[in-house]
C-alpha positions in Angstrom: -3.0 19.1 -5.9 -1.0 15.9 -5.6 2.0 14.2 -4.6 3.5 17.3 -3.2 7.1 16.9 -2.6 10.4 19.2 -1.8 11.2 19.0 -5.6 7.7 19.5 -7.3 4.1 19.0 -7.8 1.7 17.2 -9.6 -1.5 19.9 -10.0 -5.0 19.0 -11.7 -6.2 21.8 -13.3 -10.2 22.5 -13.9 -9.2 24.0 -17.2 -7.3 23.2 -20.2 -3.9 23.6 -19.8 -3.0 23.6 -23.6 -1.9 27.3 -23.5 -0.2 27.2 -19.8 3.3 29.0 -20.3 6.8 27.0 -19.3 7.3 29.0 -16.2 4.7 29.9 -13.4 4.7 31.1 -10.0 3.5 28.9 -7.1 3.0 29.6 -3.3 1.6 28.2 -0.4 0.8 31.1 1.5 -1.0 33.5 -0.4 2.2 34.8 -2.1 4.0 36.0 0.8 6.7 33.7 -0.4 6.7 32.7 -3.9 8.6 29.7 -5.6 9.6 29.6 -8.9 8.9 26.7 -11.0 8.7 25.4 -14.5 5.9 23.1 -16.5 7.7 19.7 -16.9 5.2 17.4 -18.1 1.6 17.4 -19.3 -1.5 15.0 -19.6 -4.8 16.0 -20.2 -5.7 18.5 -17.5 -2.6 17.6 -15.3 0.7 18.8 -15.0 4.2 18.2 -13.2 5.7 21.3 -11.6 8.9 21.6 -10.6 10.4 24.1 -8.2 13.6 25.8 -9.4 14.9 25.8 -5.9 14.1 22.9 -4.2 11.8 23.2 -0.9 13.7 21.0 1.4 15.0 20.6 4.3 11.5 22.1 5.5 8.3 21.3 3.7 5.8 22.4 6.6 3.5 23.9 4.5 -0.2 23.8 4.1 -0.8 22.4 0.5 -4.4 23.1 0.8 -4.0 26.9 0.7 -1.5 26.6 -2.3 -1.9 28.9 -5.5 -0.6 29.1 -9.0 0.3 32.6 -11.3 1.1 32.3 -14.4 4.6 34.6 -15.5 4.0 36.3 -18.7 
């Protein structure tokens, strides 16, 4: 994960993201709290993910524990 803000995050994937859907769920706490997101750009194995609701004013999260779940 790179460039975490209250509006979104840049994620580097270890696999091809060609078939990654436009909508995903993102969590910083093992899915106790879920943030609905949209993929807004893709480049190689990087993707820009925008939170549907900004995380501000509080961004007190542990980014090392963040997880992504594909919404089908």
